[in-house]
C-alpha positions in Angstrom: 22.0 7.6 18.2 21.8 4.6 15.9 25.0 2.6 15.5 26.8 1.6 12.3 26.0 -2.1 13.1 22.3 -1.3 13.3 22.4 0.5 9.9 24.2 -2.4 8.4 21.7 -4.8 10.0 18.7 -2.8 8.6 20.5 -2.7 5.2 21.0 -6.5 5.3 17.3 -7.1 6.1 16.3 -4.8 3.2 18.9 -6.5 1.0 20.7 -3.3 0.3 24.4 -3.2 -0.5 25.6 0.0 1.2 29.0 1.6 0.8 30.8 3.0 3.8 29.8 6.5 2.9 26.2 5.5 2.6 26.3 3.7 6.0 27.6 7.0 7.6 25.0 9.1 5.7 22.1 6.8 6.8 23.4 6.6 10.3 23.2 10.4 10.6 19.8 10.5 8.8 18.2 7.7 10.8 19.5 9.2 14.1 18.0 12.6 13.1 14.6 10.9 12.4 14.6 9.0 15.7 15.6 12.2 17.5 12.7 14.0 16.0 10.3 11.2 17.0 11.7 11.6 20.6 10.8 15.3 20.4 7.3 14.5 19.3 6.9 12.1 22.3 7.4 15.1 24.6 4.4 17.0 23.2 1.4 17.1 25.6 -1.6 15.7 23.7 -3.7 14.8 26.7 -6.3 17.5 25.8 -6.6 16.6 22.1 -9.5 14.4 21.1 -8.4 11.4 19.0 -9.6 11.4 15.4 -10.0 8.6 13.0 -9.7 10.9 10.0 -8.3 14.4 9.9 -9.9 15.3 6.5 -13.6 15.1 6.3 -13.8 13.4 2.9 -16.1 10.5 2.1 -15.8 7.9 -0.6 -18.7 8.0 -3.0 -19.2 4.4 -4.3 -21.9 2.9 -6.2 -23.6 -0.3 -5.2 -22.1 -3.4 -6.8 -25.0 -4.7 -8.9 -25.5 -6.5 -12.2 -26.1 -4.3 -15.2 -29.7 -4.4 -16.3 -28.6 -5.1 -19.9 -26.8 -8.3 -18.8 -29.5 -9.3 -16.3 -32.2 -9.5 -19.0 -30.3 -11.6 -21.6 -27.0 -13.3 -21.9 -26.4 -11.9 -25.4 -24.1 -9.1 -24.1 -22.2 -11.6 -22.0 -21.8 -14.0 -24.9 -20.5 -11.1 -27.0 -18.0 -10.1 -24.3 -16.8 -13.7 -23.8 -16.3 -14.1 -27.6 -13.9 -11.1 -27.6 -11.7 -12.6 -24.9 -8.6 -14.7 -25.8 -9.4 -17.5 -23.3 -12.6 -18.5 -21.4 -13.5 -21.5 -19.3 -17.0 -22.5 -18.2 -18.5 -19.1 -19.2 -15.9 -17.1 -17.3 -12.8 -15.1 -18.4 -9.7 -17.2 -17.9 -6.7 -15.2 -16.7 -3.1 -16.1 -15.6 -2.6 -17.1 -12.0 -0.9 -14.5 -9.9 0.3 -16.8 -7.1 
């Protein structure tokens, strides 16, 4: 069973302010989850082949290539760049995300 102190420590790491009722609630819920994981550890899976993917789906992706219209002339590129609010050295200029 997970202790109140462990719940409070996890909440502190996640920067969550928990009430006393929430601490009790999460203590019970996390203990139940960990108990279920312990049950799963008891299951004998020695005869089960490992799989990398349970569902046999496959991504269908196109090759990343230049569009033939833009490869032949730069008129389309110039048109696109003219529509953009900011450009620099022939590229679209966007805000930094870092």
